[in-house]
Structures are given as structure tokens and as C-alpha cells.
N, C-alpha and C positions, 0 to 999 in steps of 0.2 A: 612488574606490571606493564612497563613500556614495551618489553619484548612481546608480551601477550597481545597487546594492541597492534603491534607491527605485524605479527603473524596472522592476526584476525582481520586485518584491513581488507584483503581481497574478498574474504567471506562476507564482511560487512557491506562492501561495495556491491557484491552480487545480489544479496538479499534486498538491498536498497533499490536496485534496479527492478527486481521482481515486484516489490511492493508498490513502486511508482506506477507500473502498468496496471496492477490490480486495483489500486485506488482510483486510477483514471476510469476504469470500467464501472466501479462502484458509484462514482460521481455521475456517470452517464445514466445509471439506473435510478439514482435518487432525484436527479434533476430532469430526467426524461428528454435530454437533448444529446444528439449524436454529433460529436465534433469530428471534423475531417481528419484523416490520417496525417495530413500535413501539419495541421494545428497541434495534433497530439505529439508529433515528432518534435515540434518547437517546444512544447511543454516539457517533454522528457529531457531535452538539451538544457533548458533553463533549470529544472529541478536537479539534474545531474551536476551542473556547474555550482549551484548553491550548496548542494550536499558536499561537494569536493572542498569548497571553501570552508564550510563549517568543520569538516573532518580535519583539514589542515590546521585550522585555528586551535581546535581541541588537542590535536596531536602535538603541536609545537608548544602550546602554553602549559599543558599539564603532564605530558609524558616524555617527549623527545625535544630537548633543547638543542636541536641541530637542524639548521635551515635546509641543507642539501638533502638530508635523509627525509625530512618532512615533505619536501617537494617531490622526491622520488616515490615515497609511499602514497602521496596524494595522486600522482600520475597513475600508479597501479590501481588505486581505488577508483579513479574515473574510468579507466579502461574496463575494469571488471564490472562497473556499474552499467556501462553500455552493453556489455555481453549479457548481463542479467536481464536487462530490459528487452534486448533483442530476442533472447530465449523465451521470455514470457509472451512476447508478441507472437512468436512462432507457435507457442502452445495454444494461444487463443484461436489461431487459424486452423487448428487440428480438430475443431469440434465437428466438422463434417465427417471425418473419419470415425470419430467416436459414435456419432449418430448412426453411421453405416454399420458399425459393430453391434450396436444395440438392436437395430432392426434384424440383423442376421441371428442374434441370440434369441430374440423373442419370437421370430418367425423362421425357424430353420426349414431347410428344403426337405420335405418328406415325400412329396408326390411329383413335383415337376422335374423336367429335364434341367440340366445345368444352365442351358441357354435361356430357357423360359424363366427360370428363377432369377437370373441376372437381369433380365428385362424387367421383372416385377420389382426387384430391389432398386434398380436405377429409376424406375418411375416413381416409387415411393420417395426416394431422395429428392427427385425433381419437385414433387408435390410439397414436401416439407420445406424446401428452399423457397418456393413461391409463397408459402404461407408465412414464413419468417420475414420475407421481403415486404409483406403487407402489414406486418405488425409494427407497433411503435418501437423506436430504437431502444428505449429503456427495457421493454419486454424482451427484445431480441438479445440484448446484452445479459439480461437475467438468465435466459435459457443457456447462453454460452457458458456462463459461470456455473450453472447447474451441471451441465455436461462435464466441464473440466473438474469440478469437485468430485463428481462420481467416478471419474476416470483416474484421478490423481493416485500416484503410487503411494503417497503418504496416507491418503484416505483408505486405500485398500489394506495397507499395512496396519493402520490403527484399528479399523473395524474388525479385521480378522484376529488381531492380537487381543482385543478387549473381549470379544464375544465368542471366539473359538479357541483362544489360547494357542493360536497358530501364527507362525511367522511367514508372511508372504511378501516377497520383494518383486512386485509386478504391477503394471498398470492394468486397468480393466480391459483395454483394447488388446492387450497382449496375452490375455488368458485364453484357455480352451473354451469352446462353447459350453461345455458342461460346467466348468468353473464359473463362467459368467452367470449362468442361470442360478447356480448355487449362491453366488455373491448377491444377486438381486433378491433371492429368497431370504437371505439373511437380513437384508434391509427391511423387507416386508414383515418380518417376524417381530420387529421392534416398533412399539407404538409411536415413539418419537422420531423414527427414521422413515416410516412407511410412506409419508407424504411425497418423498422424493421419487421412489420408483413408481408410485401411482401416477405422478405428474408426467414422468418420462414415458410410461406405458400408454397413457391417454394420448399424448402427442403423437407417438409413433404408431399406435393402433389406428388413430384417425387417418393418418397419412397412408398407411398400408391399405386399409379397407376403402379408401377413396379411389385408389387405383383400380381400374376396371380389370387389370390383369389378375387381381386377387379374387374376383367375384366367383369364379368357377370353383374355388376352394370352399365357398360357403354352401355347404350342401347337407342334406339329411338323407342318409342311405344313397347318396349319389343322385338324388332327385332334383335338387335345386341347383341351378347353374348361374345364378346371378341375373336372371332375366328381368326381374323387377327393377333392379338397380340399373341395368343396361338401358332399359326403356325409359327410365326417369331421366337419364342423361341425354338420350336421343331426343326426347320430347321437350 
């Protein structure tokens, strides 16, 4: 048993770091207060130190009656804890890219030139960033978690395995456009999952059609070119 604990100590440290960051974001959501990155960093250091002490005590008291080995394994645990927390913090900063991929999947370029399409996408991203900046911190963190859960390689693997009996080792953002659409359709086909893609589509659709660069695509037989929307903004 002691050998198993020793071998698992890096894995335990890594997941402890991941969970620490996720719990921090959940606390932001539940309490509705955004702590600064400096304060968050201090909390991670404190939690990591406490987790390392607890790990050392358990390891020494119940599994390894060797002080040097205990200290060495605790050091490995602490280092991997830092790596795990840093990795999850990096993942939380990826939600902009995930949102970009969702926009491109929901609104592929069918009519515009590549340059015009990129202008539209960038303007949509700008609008979404401004909207998130005006939201309460708890709501922003909730949306970040929603993006990350939807993008997670584990979620993609689990959903495809359960409902399609298909093994997929990929994150949403790394799929082809067709696979992304198919994946979203799968979520929408399940009553207890449909709320997530609906929420994402509502957010992205609002930002996309708020951009005046998209108005010319709102047409009926090529007749309507967004004139009413354009004038409403001008006036």
C-alpha cells in the first residue's frame, strides 16, 4: 500500500492543484465577489502548504516510516501541486479562444471574404468582452466555467462515449467545424443537456447580431441589408 501511495503522490498533488483553482472559482460564483489575482495567488500558496503538511503527516504516520523519504515525496507533491494549479489557471484564461471557436462554428463564413469575416468575428469578440466586463464577477466566472466544461476533453470523451458509443480524445476547440456542430447537436438532443448549448448560443448570437458587420447578412432574397438596425444605432 505504501508503494502505491508513493507512486500516486504526484498525481494526487496535481489534482489537488486543479481542484484548488476550481474551488476558488466556485467560491467566486457562490459569494458573488471577485478576489484579485494577487490574493488568489496567496490562497493557493497557503492551501498548497497546508495540503503538503497534511500529505506528509499521513504518509509518515500510516504508510512510510522514513523521514527522508517522506520529505522527498512531500517536496514532489508540493511541486506537482503548483504545476496543477498553474495549468488550471492557464486553462481558465483560454475561454476567449473557446468563445472564438464557438462563434466560428455557429456562424461559419458562407458569403463574406476572409478579411470581412475576420473583421466580423473580431467585432463579435469585442462586443462579448465588453458585455462580460459589465457583468457581475460571479456571472462572469459562471460563464467561464460553462465554456471550460463544454470544451473539456473529459466532457467530450464522456458525452460521445455515453450517447454515441464513440471514443473521442479531443477538446471541443480542436475539433473540425463539422464535428463541433455535430457535438452541439448532440447536447441539444438531450433534455437534461440542452440548456447549456442554448445558453451559449443565446450569448454568442446576441453578440454576433449586435455587430453592425453582420447586418447585411440579415436579408430576405437579398432585399434587407440591416438598414433599420443601422439607423437605430445612428439615431
